[in-house]
PAKOL-656960 format. One record per atom (N, C-alpha, C): residue number from 1; residue in three letters; atom name; x, y, z. Coordinates in steps of 0.001 Angstrom, whole numbers, m for minus. Layout:
BEGIN
(NUM, "ALA", "CA", (X, Y, Z))
...
This chain:
BEGIN
(1, "MET", "N", (130055, 145757, 37900))
(1, "MET", "CA", (131493, 146082, 37927))
(1, "MET", "C", (132316, 144850, 37555))
(2, "GLY", "N", (132969, 144922, 36412))
(2, "GLY", "CA", (133786, 143780, 35967))
(2, "GLY", "C", (135249, 144172, 35876))
(3, "LEU", "N", (136092, 143181, 35995))
(3, "LEU", "CA", (137528, 143465, 35924))
(3, "LEU", "C", (137981, 143492, 34478))
(4, "GLY", "N", (138522, 144620, 34062))
(4, "GLY", "CA", (138994, 144756, 32677))
(4, "GLY", "C", (140500, 144577, 32616))
(5, "PRO", "N", (141118, 145082, 31557))
(5, "PRO", "CA", (142579, 144964, 31403))
(5, "PRO", "C", (143309, 145561, 32609))
(6, "HIS", "N", (142803, 146709, 33069))
(6, "HIS", "CA", (143451, 147372, 34215))
(6, "HIS", "C", (143354, 146488, 35453))
(7, "GLY", "N", (142212, 145843, 35617))
(7, "GLY", "CA", (142021, 144976, 36776))
(7, "GLY", "C", (143074, 143883, 36802))
(8, "ARG", "N", (143303, 143304, 35622))
(8, "ARG", "CA", (144315, 142234, 35547))
(8, "ARG", "C", (145685, 142777, 35896))
(9, "ALA", "N", (146009, 143941, 35348))
(9, "ALA", "CA", (147320, 144552, 35593))
(9, "ALA", "C", (147507, 144794, 37082))
(10, "ILE", "N", (146442, 145299, 37719))
(10, "ILE", "CA", (146523, 145590, 39164))
(10, "ILE", "C", (146770, 144303, 39946))
(11, "VAL", "N", (146073, 143238, 39562))
(11, "VAL", "CA", (146230, 141960, 40269))
(11, "VAL", "C", (147655, 141449, 40108))
(12, "LEU", "N", (148176, 141522, 38878))
(12, "LEU", "CA", (149541, 141040, 38628))
(12, "LEU", "C", (150542, 141900, 39399))
(13, "LEU", "N", (150341, 143215, 39343))
(13, "LEU", "CA", (151251, 144130, 40028))
(13, "LEU", "C", (151206, 143871, 41531))
(14, "GLY", "N", (149993, 143717, 42059))
(14, "GLY", "CA", (149838, 143464, 43487))
(14, "GLY", "C", (150547, 142171, 43880))
(15, "GLY", "N", (150395, 141134, 43074))
(15, "GLY", "CA", (151037, 139853, 43364))
(15, "GLY", "C", (152553, 140008, 43394))
(16, "SER", "N", (153083, 140781, 42435))
(16, "SER", "CA", (154529, 140987, 42375))
(16, "SER", "C", (155003, 141707, 43632))
(17, "MET", "N", (154277, 142770, 44011))
(17, "MET", "CA", (154665, 143541, 45194))
(17, "MET", "C", (154622, 142670, 46443))
(18, "VAL", "N", (153582, 141857, 46558))
(18, "VAL", "CA", (153451, 140982, 47725))
(18, "VAL", "C", (154622, 140008, 47777))
(19, "ALA", "N", (154978, 139440, 46623))
(19, "ALA", "CA", (156075, 138466, 46572))
(19, "ALA", "C", (157374, 139128, 47018))
(20, "VAL", "N", (157626, 140323, 46509))
(20, "VAL", "CA", (158859, 141042, 46872))
(20, "VAL", "C", (158860, 141361, 48364))
(21, "TYR", "N", (157697, 141820, 48872))
(21, "TYR", "CA", (157591, 142176, 50282))
(21, "TYR", "C", (157863, 140958, 51152))
(22, "VAL", "N", (157271, 139823, 50785))
(22, "VAL", "CA", (157455, 138595, 51569))
(22, "VAL", "C", (158921, 138183, 51553))
(23, "ARG", "N", (159549, 138250, 50364))
(23, "ARG", "CA", (160957, 137835, 50268))
(23, "ARG", "C", (161836, 138753, 51116))
(24, "THR", "N", (161551, 140055, 51061))
(24, "THR", "CA", (162347, 141014, 51823))
(24, "THR", "C", (162167, 140778, 53322))
(25, "TYR", "N", (160901, 140608, 53721))
(25, "TYR", "CA", (160606, 140409, 55148))
(25, "TYR", "C", (161271, 139127, 55648))
(26, "ALA", "N", (161182, 138069, 54860))
(26, "ALA", "CA", (161769, 136783, 55256))
(26, "ALA", "C", (163289, 136935, 55359))
(27, "GLY", "N", (163881, 137656, 54414))
(27, "GLY", "CA", (165334, 137847, 54416))
(27, "GLY", "C", (165771, 138621, 55650))
(28, "ARG", "N", (164994, 139638, 56035))
(28, "ARG", "CA", (165359, 140446, 57199))
(28, "ARG", "C", (165071, 139698, 58489))
(29, "GLY", "N", (163863, 139115, 58576))
(29, "GLY", "CA", (163457, 138420, 59805))
(29, "GLY", "C", (164391, 137269, 60133))
(30, "ARG", "N", (164464, 136290, 59221))
(30, "ARG", "CA", (165300, 135124, 59532))
(30, "ARG", "C", (166346, 134944, 58447))
């Protein structure tokens, strides 16, 4: 099982979502 084009897209998308989630959580929390 190797990571193809879709794998890369998923990783990039996941990273973006995580970044947004962290920024939102940080903004709400403190």
